[in-house]
N, CA, C and O atoms as CSV, one atom per row, in Angstrom:
chain,resi,resn,atom,element,x,y,z
A,1,MET,N,N,192.189,95.155,105.210
A,1,MET,CA,C,191.769,93.811,104.950
A,1,MET,C,C,190.092,93.771,105.247
A,1,MET,O,O,189.372,93.208,104.422
A,2,THR,N,N,189.549,94.348,106.370
A,2,THR,CA,C,187.907,94.102,106.117
A,2,THR,C,C,187.548,95.463,104.994
A,2,THR,O,O,186.564,95.179,104.312
A,3,SER,N,N,188.010,96.571,104.733
A,3,SER,CA,C,187.340,97.105,103.884
A,3,SER,C,C,187.347,96.244,101.975
A,3,SER,O,O,186.574,96.192,101.019
A,4,TRP,N,N,188.669,95.752,102.313
A,4,TRP,CA,C,188.712,95.041,100.901
A,4,TRP,C,C,187.667,93.890,100.922
A,4,TRP,O,O,187.328,93.571,99.782
A,5,LEU,N,N,187.170,93.305,101.740
A,5,LEU,CA,C,186.566,92.041,101.948
A,5,LEU,C,C,184.955,92.325,102.081
A,5,LEU,O,O,183.979,91.576,102.037
A,6,SER,N,N,185.127,93.908,102.286
A,6,SER,CA,C,183.165,94.414,102.271
A,6,SER,C,C,183.117,94.746,101.218
A,6,SER,O,O,181.945,94.843,100.854
A,7,LEU,N,N,184.095,95.092,100.174
A,7,LEU,CA,C,183.782,94.616,98.633
A,7,LEU,C,C,183.179,93.972,97.917
A,7,LEU,O,O,182.423,94.202,96.973
A,8,GLY,N,N,183.757,92.613,98.691
A,8,GLY,CA,C,183.096,91.213,98.210
A,8,GLY,C,C,184.111,90.466,97.138
A,8,GLY,O,O,183.762,89.797,96.165
A,9,LEU,N,N,185.659,90.798,97.635
A,9,LEU,CA,C,186.869,90.347,96.980
A,9,LEU,C,C,187.103,89.353,98.323
A,9,LEU,O,O,186.747,89.281,99.499
A,10,SER,N,N,187.904,88.669,97.388
A,10,SER,CA,C,188.283,87.267,98.331
A,10,SER,C,C,189.602,88.033,98.935
A,10,SER,O,O,189.953,89.120,98.475
A,11,ALA,N,N,190.487,87.210,100.281
A,11,ALA,CA,C,191.179,87.414,100.692
A,11,ALA,C,C,192.531,87.021,100.212
A,11,ALA,O,O,193.520,87.622,100.632
A,12,ALA,N,N,192.639,85.980,99.299
A,12,ALA,CA,C,193.277,85.965,98.249
A,12,ALA,C,C,194.275,87.144,97.207
A,12,ALA,O,O,195.462,87.435,97.056
A,13,GLU,N,N,192.844,87.578,96.619
A,13,GLU,CA,C,192.993,88.945,95.983
A,13,GLU,C,C,193.469,90.116,96.688
A,13,GLU,O,O,194.219,90.935,96.156
A,14,PHE,N,N,193.077,90.202,97.790
A,14,PHE,CA,C,194.163,90.693,98.941
A,14,PHE,C,C,195.483,90.744,98.856
A,14,PHE,O,O,196.148,91.761,98.662
A,15,TRP,N,N,195.847,89.739,98.988
A,15,TRP,CA,C,197.410,89.455,99.039
A,15,TRP,C,C,197.986,89.268,98.086
A,15,TRP,O,O,199.196,89.393,98.273
A,16,ASP,N,N,197.706,89.002,97.041
A,16,ASP,CA,C,197.606,89.282,95.441
A,16,ASP,C,C,198.127,90.745,95.127
A,16,ASP,O,O,199.131,91.206,94.584
A,17,ALA,N,N,197.228,91.155,95.593
A,17,ALA,CA,C,197.129,93.004,94.856
A,17,ALA,C,C,198.609,93.525,95.618
A,17,ALA,O,O,199.186,93.094,96.617
A,18,THR,N,N,198.961,94.725,94.607
A,18,THR,CA,C,200.022,95.441,94.488
A,18,THR,C,C,199.634,96.355,95.338
A,18,THR,O,O,198.434,96.197,95.564
A,19,PRO,N,N,200.275,97.630,96.177
A,19,PRO,CA,C,199.628,98.130,96.983
A,19,PRO,C,C,198.520,99.409,95.921
A,19,PRO,O,O,197.449,99.911,96.261
A,20,ARG,N,N,199.493,99.661,94.291
A,20,ARG,CA,C,198.905,100.086,93.385
A,20,ARG,C,C,197.647,99.760,93.077
A,20,ARG,O,O,196.847,100.689,93.185
A,21,ILE,N,N,197.146,98.545,92.665
A,21,ILE,CA,C,195.617,98.091,93.230
A,21,ILE,C,C,195.090,98.099,93.647
A,21,ILE,O,O,193.924,98.009,93.264
A,22,LEU,N,N,195.607,98.267,95.341
A,22,LEU,CA,C,194.806,98.140,96.439
A,22,LEU,C,C,194.143,99.749,96.068
A,22,LEU,O,O,192.946,99.983,96.235
A,23,HIS,N,N,195.065,100.732,95.574
A,23,HIS,CA,C,194.785,102.179,96.206
A,23,HIS,C,C,193.388,102.357,94.739
A,23,HIS,O,O,192.378,103.035,94.929
A,24,LEU,N,N,193.657,101.603,93.386
A,24,LEU,CA,C,192.360,101.612,92.345
A,24,LEU,C,C,191.542,100.984,92.534
A,24,LEU,O,O,190.490,101.225,91.943
A,25,THR,N,N,191.605,100.125,93.242
A,25,THR,CA,C,190.136,99.446,94.135
A,25,THR,C,C,189.608,99.987,94.889
A,25,THR,O,O,188.385,99.918,94.763
A,26,PHE,N,N,190.100,100.782,96.026
A,26,PHE,CA,C,189.279,101.543,96.970
A,26,PHE,C,C,188.957,102.811,96.474
A,26,PHE,O,O,188.232,103.462,97.227
A,27,LYS,N,N,189.400,103.543,95.059
A,27,LYS,CA,C,189.407,104.593,94.560
A,27,LYS,C,C,187.981,104.595,93.939
A,27,LYS,O,O,186.995,105.247,94.284
A,28,ALA,N,N,188.194,103.323,92.517
A,28,ALA,CA,C,187.097,103.277,92.133
A,28,ALA,C,C,186.090,102.947,92.938
A,28,ALA,O,O,185.165,103.748,92.801
A,29,HIS,N,N,185.809,101.880,93.934
A,29,HIS,CA,C,184.465,101.990,94.592
A,29,HIS,C,C,184.278,103.472,95.383
A,29,HIS,O,O,183.258,104.081,95.060
A,30,ASP,N,N,184.909,103.938,96.107
A,30,ASP,CA,C,184.455,105.876,95.945
A,30,ASP,C,C,184.055,106.160,94.865
A,30,ASP,O,O,183.159,107.001,94.937
A,31,LEU,N,N,184.287,105.863,93.895
A,31,LEU,CA,C,183.530,106.417,92.509
A,31,LEU,C,C,182.351,106.235,92.234
A,31,LEU,O,O,181.523,107.004,91.745
A,32,ARG,N,N,182.252,104.855,92.661
A,32,ARG,CA,C,181.091,103.851,92.517
A,32,ARG,C,C,179.849,104.598,93.440
A,32,ARG,O,O,178.729,104.799,92.970
A,33,LEU,N,N,180.279,105.003,94.946
A,33,LEU,CA,C,179.212,105.395,95.472
A,33,LEU,C,C,178.951,106.557,95.533
A,33,LEU,O,O,178.050,107.041,96.219
A,34,GLN,N,N,179.735,107.171,94.796
A,34,GLN,CA,C,179.755,108.879,94.631
A,34,GLN,C,C,178.469,109.088,93.657
A,34,GLN,O,O,177.513,109.843,93.832
A,35,ARG,N,N,178.804,107.941,92.269
A,35,ARG,CA,C,177.917,108.255,91.207
A,35,ARG,C,C,176.537,107.656,91.558
A,35,ARG,O,O,175.499,108.210,91.194
A,36,GLU,N,N,176.552,106.444,92.315
A,36,GLU,CA,C,175.160,105.796,92.962
A,36,GLU,C,C,174.481,106.910,93.303
A,36,GLU,O,O,173.554,107.281,92.583
A,37,HIS,N,N,174.923,107.806,94.754
A,37,HIS,CA,C,174.569,108.699,95.719
A,37,HIS,C,C,173.867,109.869,94.460
A,37,HIS,O,O,172.679,110.155,94.605
A,38,ASN,N,N,174.507,110.392,93.472
A,38,ASN,CA,C,174.437,111.265,92.480
A,38,ASN,C,C,172.965,110.699,91.717
A,38,ASN,O,O,172.000,111.460,91.781
A,39,ASP,N,N,172.810,109.452,91.043
A,39,ASP,CA,C,172.004,108.858,90.583
A,39,ASP,C,C,171.014,108.932,91.434
A,39,ASP,O,O,169.998,109.322,90.859
A,40,ARG,N,N,170.761,108.607,93.228
A,40,ARG,CA,C,169.836,108.554,93.612
A,40,ARG,C,C,169.035,109.922,93.974
A,40,ARG,O,O,167.819,109.904,94.163
A,41,ALA,N,N,170.066,111.498,94.084
A,41,ALA,CA,C,169.760,112.106,94.442
A,41,ALA,C,C,168.941,112.737,92.937
A,41,ALA,O,O,167.941,113.371,93.276
A,42,TRP,N,N,169.085,112.717,91.746
A,42,TRP,CA,C,168.864,112.674,90.614
A,42,TRP,C,C,167.117,112.565,90.966
A,42,TRP,O,O,166.290,113.416,91.294
A,43,LEU,N,N,167.045,111.246,90.747
A,43,LEU,CA,C,166.139,110.508,91.048
A,43,LEU,C,C,165.323,111.066,91.950
A,43,LEU,O,O,164.345,111.559,91.388
A,44,ALA,N,N,165.314,111.182,92.977
A,44,ALA,CA,C,164.392,112.347,94.114
A,44,ALA,C,C,164.286,113.310,93.916
A,44,ALA,O,O,163.277,113.882,94.328
A,45,TRP,N,N,165.162,113.939,93.257
A,45,TRP,CA,C,164.630,115.486,92.828
A,45,TRP,C,C,163.670,115.673,91.618
A,45,TRP,O,O,162.807,116.549,91.570
A,46,HIS,N,N,163.916,114.755,90.645
A,46,HIS,CA,C,163.155,114.850,89.652
A,46,HIS,C,C,161.753,114.038,90.038
A,46,HIS,O,O,160.734,114.263,89.384
A,47,THR,N,N,161.754,113.279,90.908
A,47,THR,CA,C,159.962,112.816,91.362
A,47,THR,C,C,159.442,114.140,92.050
A,47,THR,O,O,158.357,114.609,91.709
A,48,ALA,N,N,160.154,114.688,92.936
A,48,ALA,CA,C,159.412,115.416,93.652
A,48,ALA,C,C,159.027,116.671,92.715
A,48,ALA,O,O,157.966,117.263,92.916
A,49,TYR,N,N,159.864,117.047,91.738
A,49,TYR,CA,C,159.813,117.873,90.907
A,49,TYR,C,C,158.671,117.805,89.910
A,49,TYR,O,O,158.056,118.865,89.788
A,50,LEU,N,N,158.323,116.948,89.290
A,50,LEU,CA,C,157.723,116.181,88.304
A,50,LEU,C,C,156.476,116.084,88.880
A,50,LEU,O,O,155.529,116.299,88.124
A,51,HIS,N,N,156.118,115.683,90.596
A,51,HIS,CA,C,154.923,116.001,90.925
A,51,HIS,C,C,154.296,117.136,90.879
A,51,HIS,O,O,153.105,117.059,90.580
A,52,ARG,N,N,154.878,118.532,91.153
A,52,ARG,CA,C,154.701,119.700,91.148
A,52,ARG,C,C,153.911,120.358,89.470
A,52,ARG,O,O,153.030,121.211,89.365
A,53,VAL,N,N,154.642,119.568,88.322
A,53,VAL,CA,C,154.577,120.515,87.200
A,53,VAL,C,C,152.930,120.073,86.753
A,53,VAL,O,O,152.444,118.996,87.098
A,54,THR,N,N,152.228,121.040,85.980
A,54,THR,CA,C,151.040,120.854,85.677
A,54,THR,C,C,150.652,119.586,84.209
A,54,THR,O,O,149.779,118.719,84.237
A,55,ARG,N,N,151.769,119.929,82.884
A,55,ARG,CA,C,152.229,119.660,82.430
A,55,ARG,C,C,153.391,118.659,82.489
A,55,ARG,O,O,154.485,118.958,82.966
A,56,MET,N,N,153.079,117.396,81.954
A,56,MET,CA,C,153.930,116.282,82.300
A,56,MET,C,C,154.787,116.231,80.624
A,56,MET,O,O,154.336,115.983,79.505
A,57,PRO,N,N,156.346,116.628,81.153
A,57,PRO,CA,C,157.017,116.479,80.114
A,57,PRO,C,C,156.622,115.142,79.204
A,57,PRO,O,O,155.845,114.261,79.572
A,58,PRO,N,N,157.272,115.184,78.040
A,58,PRO,CA,C,157.341,113.711,77.358
A,58,PRO,C,C,158.586,113.179,77.691
A,58,PRO,O,O,159.528,113.897,78.025
A,59,LEU,N,N,158.670,111.533,77.596
A,59,LEU,CA,C,159.479,110.945,78.331
A,59,LEU,C,C,161.268,111.313,77.612
A,59,LEU,O,O,162.375,111.490,78.120
A,60,SER,N,N,160.709,111.286,76.175
A,60,SER,CA,C,162.012,111.790,74.982
A,60,SER,C,C,162.505,112.744,75.556
A,60,SER,O,O,163.720,112.714,75.357
A,61,GLU,N,N,162.154,113.785,76.311
A,61,GLU,CA,C,162.590,114.955,76.747
A,61,GLU,C,C,163.489,114.804,78.233
A,61,GLU,O,O,164.285,115.649,78.643
A,62,LEU,N,N,163.208,113.741,78.792
A,62,LEU,CA,C,164.381,113.562,79.984
A,62,LEU,C,C,165.163,112.448,79.974
A,62,LEU,O,O,165.948,112.181,80.884
A,63,LEU,N,N,164.943,111.540,78.654
A,63,LEU,CA,C,166.107,110.584,78.735
A,63,LEU,C,C,167.338,111.140,78.082
A,63,LEU,O,O,167.348,112.183,77.429
A,64,PHE,N,N,168.171,110.520,78.261
A,64,PHE,CA,C,170.152,110.953,77.981
A,64,PHE,C,C,170.210,110.491,76.109
A,64,PHE,O,O,170.326,109.307,75.795
A,65,LYS,N,N,170.111,111.610,75.027
A,65,LYS,CA,C,170.298,111.139,74.135
A,65,LYS,C,C,171.923,111.456,73.480
A,65,LYS,O,O,172.262,112.597,73.168
A,66,PRO,N,N,172.745,110.379,73.352
A,66,PRO,CA,C,174.135,110.418,73.259
A,66,PRO,C,C,174.218,111.007,71.637
A,66,PRO,O,O,173.532,110.457,70.775
A,67,GLN,N,N,174.797,111.759,71.416
A,67,GLN,CA,C,175.471,112.250,70.721
A,67,GLN,C,C,175.981,111.340,69.671
A,67,GLN,O,O,176.658,110.335,69.889
A,68,SER,N,N,175.574,111.804,68.436
A,68,SER,CA,C,176.458,110.641,67.439
A,68,SER,C,C,177.135,111.284,66.454
A,68,SER,O,O,176.676,112.334,66.005
A,69,ARG,N,N,178.253,110.784,66.001
A,69,ARG,CA,C,179.096,111.592,65.025
A,69,ARG,C,C,179.310,110.711,63.448
A,69,ARG,O,O,179.889,109.651,63.209
A,70,ALA,N,N,178.662,111.553,62.658
A,70,ALA,CA,C,178.423,110.978,60.924
A,70,ALA,C,C,180.349,110.439,60.776
A,70,ALA,O,O,181.317,111.197,60.848
A,71,GLN,N,N,180.360,108.845,60.549
A,71,GLN,CA,C,181.750,108.899,59.938
A,71,GLN,C,C,182.236,109.414,58.487
A,71,GLN,O,O,181.566,109.494,57.457
A,72,THR,N,N,183.210,109.649,58.640
A,72,THR,CA,C,183.839,109.749,57.553
A,72,THR,C,C,184.135,109.057,56.513
A,72,THR,O,O,184.602,107.935,56.711
A,73,PRO,N,N,183.937,109.551,55.055
A,73,PRO,CA,C,184.231,107.907,53.894
A,73,PRO,C,C,185.716,107.662,54.457
A,73,PRO,O,O,185.609,106.530,54.928
A,74,GLU,N,N,186.657,107.956,54.614
A,74,GLU,CA,C,187.800,107.811,54.910
A,74,GLU,C,C,187.648,106.731,56.043
A,74,GLU,O,O,187.994,105.601,55.699
A,75,GLN,N,N,187.199,106.873,57.308
A,75,GLN,CA,C,187.012,106.081,58.047
A,75,GLN,C,C,185.987,104.935,57.802
A,75,GLN,O,O,186.348,103.786,58.060
A,76,MET,N,N,184.924,105.129,57.396
A,76,MET,CA,C,183.937,104.218,56.638
A,76,MET,C,C,184.771,103.256,55.738
A,76,MET,O,O,184.234,102.158,55.594
A,77,ARG,N,N,185.988,103.425,55.087
A,77,ARG,CA,C,186.776,102.686,54.305
A,77,ARG,C,C,187.948,102.027,54.798
A,77,ARG,O,O,188.516,101.162,54.132
A,78,GLU,N,N,188.379,102.429,56.045
A,78,GLU,CA,C,189.106,101.642,56.996
A,78,GLU,C,C,188.572,100.770,57.834
A,78,GLU,O,O,189.115,99.691,58.073
A,79,ILE,N,N,187.473,101.142,58.358
A,79,ILE,CA,C,186.724,99.777,59.142
A,79,ILE,C,C,186.338,98.918,57.867
A,79,ILE,O,O,186.631,97.725,57.780
A,80,GLY,N,N,185.849,99.421,57.163
A,80,GLY,CA,C,185.759,98.287,55.716
A,80,GLY,C,C,186.753,97.030,55.550
A,80,GLY,O,O,186.624,95.807,55.514
A,81,LEU,N,N,188.235,98.325,55.432
A,81,LEU,CA,C,189.231,97.153,54.791
A,81,LEU,C,C,189.768,96.060,56.361
A,81,LEU,O,O,190.065,94.866,56.330
A,82,MET,N,N,189.734,97.054,57.687
A,82,MET,CA,C,189.701,95.949,58.903
A,82,MET,C,C,188.843,94.769,58.707
A,82,MET,O,O,189.211,93.631,58.998
A,83,ILE,N,N,188.240,94.921,58.446
A,83,ILE,CA,C,186.833,93.713,58.180
A,83,ILE,C,C,187.113,92.798,57.184
A,83,ILE,O,O,186.616,91.686,57.362
A,84,TYR,N,N,187.834,92.971,56.091
A,84,TYR,CA,C,187.798,92.482,54.743
A,84,TYR,C,C,189.344,91.447,55.777
A,84,TYR,O,O,189.243,90.252,56.057
A,85,ARG,N,N,190.366,92.166,56.075
A,85,ARG,CA,C,191.810,91.629,56.148
A,85,ARG,C,C,191.357,90.264,57.360
A,85,ARG,O,O,191.756,89.099,57.347
A,86,THR,N,N,190.353,90.970,58.385
A,86,THR,CA,C,189.830,90.261,59.113
A,86,THR,C,C,189.320,88.600,59.154
A,86,THR,O,O,189.509,87.748,60.022
A,87,PHE,N,N,188.756,88.542,58.125
A,87,PHE,CA,C,188.294,87.540,57.211
A,87,PHE,C,C,189.352,86.775,55.953
A,87,PHE,O,O,189.037,86.035,55.021
A,88,GLY,N,N,190.796,87.342,56.407
A,88,GLY,CA,C,191.179,86.880,55.182
A,88,GLY,C,C,191.904,87.291,53.695
A,88,GLY,O,O,192.538,86.650,52.857
A,89,GLY,N,N,191.551,88.437,53.801
A,89,GLY,CA,C,191.370,89.344,52.504
A,89,GLY,C,C,192.583,90.133,52.291
A,89,GLY,O,O,193.094,90.743,53.230
A,90,SER,N,N,193.028,90.155,51.214
A,90,SER,CA,C,194.587,90.649,51.206
A,90,SER,C,C,194.566,92.326,50.808
A,90,SER,O,O,193.755,92.672,49.949
A,91,LYS,N,N,195.224,93.093,51.267
A,91,LYS,CA,C,195.112,94.864,50.840
A,91,LYS,C,C,195.268,94.642,49.343
A,91,LYS,O,O,194.444,95.239,48.650
A,92,LYS,N,N,196.099,93.954,48.765
A,92,LYS,CA,C,196.176,94.348,47.154
A,92,LYS,C,C,194.635,93.682,46.319
A,92,LYS,O,O,194.056,94.212,45.370
A,93,LYS,N,N,194.401,92.890,46.753
A,93,LYS,CA,C,193.203,92.307,46.336
A,93,LYS,C,C,191.670,93.632,46.646
A,93,LYS,O,O,190.814,93.854,45.790
A,94,TYR,N,N,191.701,94.222,47.864
A,94,TYR,CA,C,190.972,95.006,48.302
A,94,TYR,C,C,190.986,96.225,47.230
A,94,TYR,O,O,190.072,96.514,46.458
A,95,ASP,N,N,192.332,96.918,47.377
A,95,ASP,CA,C,192.559,97.809,46.710
A,95,ASP,C,C,192.380,98.001,45.139
A,95,ASP,O,O,192.683,98.968,44.440
A,96,GLY,N,N,191.776,96.745,44.788
A,96,GLY,CA,C,191.612,96.764,43.465
A,96,GLY,C,C,192.548,96.789,42.140
A,96,GLY,O,O,192.034,96.803,41.021
């Protein structure tokens, strides 16, 4: 229970949790600590490396760029149809 409380969770939550929830909570905490460690190691390594370079690379080269995928016309139509139905439209009227 001490480990549970050290996560900032309440004693009542501990006693209400199932063994599976306890396991998942501790596993998630472990993964978060690993990710934070890796983030700090990445930052320390890059800080030391950038101190040694003669030409500073542009920030855009260092930032993460998520890959975007273009939607197909069918996907766009389905999304439009979902929005239309959400606001009370009928499929019959939408299809024309």
